[in-house]
C-alpha positions in Angstrom: 17.1 10.0 6.1 19.4 9.9 3.0 19.6 6.1 3.4 15.8 5.7 3.5 15.5 8.0 0.4 18.0 5.7 -1.5 16.2 2.6 -0.4 12.8 4.0 -1.4 14.2 4.6 -4.9 15.4 1.0 -5.0 11.9 -0.2 -4.0 10.3 1.5 -7.0 12.7 -0.4 -9.3 12.4 -3.9 -7.8 8.7 -4.3 -8.7 7.5 -8.0 -8.6 11.0 -9.4 -9.2 11.5 -10.4 -5.5 7.9 -10.8 -4.5 7.3 -13.4 -1.7 5.4 -16.6 -2.5 1.7 -16.8 -1.6 1.0 -19.4 1.2 -2.2 -20.7 2.7 -2.9 -21.4 6.4 -5.6 -24.0 7.0 -7.5 -23.3 10.2 -10.0 -25.7 11.9 -12.8 -23.3 12.7 -12.0 -20.4 10.4 -11.5 -19.9 6.6 -8.2 -20.7 5.0 -6.0 -17.6 5.2 -3.8 -16.5 2.3 -0.5 -14.7 3.2 3.0 -13.8 2.0 5.8 -14.0 4.4 9.4 -12.8 4.3 11.7 -14.3 7.0 14.1 -12.0 8.8 15.1 -10.2 12.0 12.8 -8.8 14.7 10.9 -6.6 15.2 8.9 -8.0 12.3 6.3 -6.1 10.4 2.7 -7.2 9.7 0.6 -5.3 7.2 -3.2 -5.1 7.8 -5.1 -4.0 4.7 -8.3 -1.9 4.6 -11.9 -3.1 4.3 -12.6 -5.2 1.2 -8.9 -4.7 0.2 -6.1 -7.2 -0.2 -2.4 -7.7 0.4 -1.3 -6.8 -3.1 -1.6 -3.0 -2.9 1.3 -0.6 -3.5 1.8 0.1 0.2 1.9 -3.6 1.1 4.4 -4.4 -1.6 6.6 -1.4 -1.0 6.9 -2.2 2.7 7.8 -5.8 1.9 10.7 -4.6 -0.3 11.8 -2.1 2.4 11.8 -4.8 5.1 13.8 -7.1 2.7 16.4 -4.3 2.3 16.8 -4.1 6.1 16.7 -7.9 6.7 13.6 -7.7 8.9 10.7 -10.1 8.7 7.4 -9.1 7.0 4.0 -10.6 6.6 1.0 -9.4 4.6 -2.3 -11.3 4.3 -5.9 -11.3 3.1 -8.7 -11.2 5.6 -11.4 -13.9 5.6 -13.6 -13.4 2.5 -11.1 -11.0 0.8 -8.4 -11.4 -1.9 -7.1 -15.0 -2.1 -8.4 -16.1 1.3 -11.4 -18.4 1.5 -15.0 -17.2 1.7 -17.2 -14.3 0.8 -16.7 -10.9 2.5 -20.5 -10.7 3.3 -20.2 -13.8 5.5 -17.7 -12.2 7.9 -17.4 -9.3 10.3 -15.0 -7.2 12.4 -14.8 -10.0 15.0 -13.7 -12.5 12.3 -11.1 -10.2 10.9 -9.8 -9.5 14.5 -9.4 -13.3 14.8 -7.5 -13.3 11.5 -5.0 -10.8 12.9 -4.6 -12.7 16.2 -4.1 -16.0 14.3 -1.3 -14.3 12.4 0.4 -13.1 15.6 -0.1 -16.4 17.4 0.8 -18.9 14.6 2.5 -17.3 11.6 5.1 -14.9 13.1 7.6 -15.1 15.9 8.7 -12.3 18.3 7.6 -8.7 18.6 5.8 -7.2 15.6 5.1 -3.7 14.3 1.5 -3.6 13.0 0.9 -1.4 10.0 -2.8 -0.9 9.6 -4.7 0.8 6.8 -8.2 2.2 7.4 -10.1 -0.9 8.8 -6.6 -2.3 9.5 -5.9 0.7 11.8 -8.9 -0.3 13.8 -7.9 -4.0 13.9 -4.3 -3.1 14.9 -5.7 -1.4 18.1 -7.8 -4.5 18.8 -4.8 -6.7 18.4 -2.6 -4.6 20.6 -5.3 -4.8 23.3 -5.6 -8.6 23.0 -1.9 -9.4 22.5 0.2 -6.6 24.1 3.2 -8.8 24.6 3.4 -9.5 20.8 2.9 -5.9 19.5 6.0 -3.7 19.6 4.5 -0.7 17.9 1.6 0.5 15.7 1.5 2.5 12.5 -2.0 3.6 11.5 -2.7 4.9 8.0 -6.0 6.6 7.6 -7.1 4.8 10.7 -10.8 4.0 10.6 -11.5 3.1 14.3 -15.2 2.5 14.9 -15.9 3.7 11.4 -18.9 1.6 10.4 -20.6 2.3 13.7 -19.9 6.0 13.7 -21.1 6.4 10.1 -24.3 4.5 10.9 -25.0 6.6 14.1 -24.7 9.8 12.1 -27.5 8.8 9.7 -30.9 10.5 10.0 -33.4 8.6 12.2 -35.6 7.8 9.2 -32.7 6.2 7.3 -31.8 4.1 10.4 -35.4 2.9 10.6 -35.3 1.9 6.9 -32.1 -0.1 7.5 -33.5 -1.9 10.5 -36.6 -2.8 8.6 -34.9 -4.1 5.5 -32.0 -5.7 7.4 -29.1 -4.2 5.6 -27.3 -0.9 4.7 -25.9 -0.1 1.3 -22.8 1.5 2.7 -21.5 4.0 0.2 -17.9 3.6 -1.1 -16.1 4.9 -4.1 -13.9 1.8 -4.0 -16.7 -0.6 -4.8 -17.6 -1.4 -8.4 -21.3 -0.9 -7.5 -20.6 2.3 -5.5 -21.5 0.6 -2.2 -21.1 -2.4 0.1 -24.0 -4.3 1.6 -23.6 -4.4 5.3 -26.2 -6.4 7.3 -27.7 -5.1 10.5 -26.0 -8.1 12.3 -22.7 -6.9 10.9 -23.3 -3.4 12.4 -24.4 -4.8 15.8 -21.3 -7.0 15.9 -19.0 -4.2 14.9 -20.4 -2.1 17.8 -18.9 -4.6 20.3 -15.4 -3.8 19.0 -15.6 0.0 19.3 -12.6 1.6 21.0 -13.2 5.4 21.0 -15.7 5.6 23.9 -12.9 5.9 26.5 -9.2 5.4 27.2 -7.5 2.8 25.0 -5.0 0.8 27.2 -2.3 0.5 24.6 1.2 1.4 25.9 3.5 0.7 22.9 4.7 3.4 20.5 1.9 4.6 18.1 2.3 6.5 14.8 -0.7 7.8 13.0 -0.7 9.2 9.5 -3.8 10.8 7.9 -4.7 13.2 5.0 -6.6 16.4 5.8 -8.6 15.8 2.6 -9.6 12.3 3.4 -13.2 12.2 2.2 -13.9 8.7 3.6 -12.6 8.7 7.2 -12.0 12.2 8.7 -8.5 13.0 10.0 -9.8 13.8 13.4 -10.4 10.0 14.0 -6.6 9.6 14.1 -6.4 12.5 16.5 -9.1 10.9 18.7 -7.0 7.7 18.7 -3.9 9.6 19.7 -5.8 11.3 22.6 -7.2 8.0 23.9 -4.3 5.6 23.8 -2.4 5.5 27.1 1.0 5.4 25.5 3.0 8.6 25.9 5.0 7.8 22.7 2.5 8.9 20.1 2.9 11.0 17.0 0.3 12.2 14.4 1.3 13.2 10.9 -1.3 15.1 8.8 -0.7 15.5 5.1 -2.4 18.4 3.4 -2.6 16.6 0.0 -3.7 13.1 -0.9 -6.7 10.8 -0.3 -7.9 8.1 2.0 -5.8 5.3 0.4 -2.5 7.2 0.8 -0.8 5.3 -2.0 1.0 7.9 -4.0 4.8 8.2 -4.0 5.1 10.8 -1.3 2.5 9.0 1.0 4.5 5.8 0.7 7.7 7.6 1.3 6.4 9.0 4.6 5.1 5.6 5.7 8.6 4.1 4.9 10.3 6.9 6.9 8.0 6.3 9.8 8.5 2.5 9.8 12.3 2.9 9.5 12.4 5.3 12.5 10.4 2.9 14.6 12.5 -0.1 13.7 15.6 2.0 14.6 14.1 3.1 17.9 13.0 -0.4 18.9 16.3 -2.0 17.8 18.2 0.6 19.8 16.1 0.0 22.9 16.4 -3.7 22.5 
């Protein structure tokens, strides 16, 4: 614990000084994917950002420096239509972003990986673990938003749903959008429904760690509890923070995430 505290202090001082170089993966049937990769030991770590977010947030950069300090590999990337990757976000969907994650696991990293997923990334990490169980060593979900678009839509009044079906899109409210909302098409919502995981058991057997804030106003904390209840793994921990918000980007939030990741790496290395 003391070692991690020291390392976390170092992370705050390093800043952009040792930031990895941005690279681009050209794919025949999918948009060009922007990513940053740090080579190192396994298990590696792959960071999955949230919806309409990118790989340059505080959590993503702090985890890179932490992995560098341990000598473990680390990769962060932008989904199709987000950040420095090719395309417009409105042209893609949950299925496309799942393919992005699988491409990273299949083509850009080697060996077992710990997936760290934020919000939408927490949903995608579950989908990736189901599709590539042999490549996923563990999961760390931060404000996991499993099934979120579908759940939020289903909770709308019938009249509002009818309006959305008639006009063909939903102005999905978000405090993180400059306009106060994101435009989600009916097709996007229908496609997202095919990736829902909370209707029954989730056959994921690797270690799972879930971190959520009780005051999360965007995705309620009980979603992480639902995930914990449904995954088949017996090695599951849920950490609930009383303070903070959905993004979990303040110093104490990031410190907890680093602690969690360090503990998992130690556990997996010892078992290996």
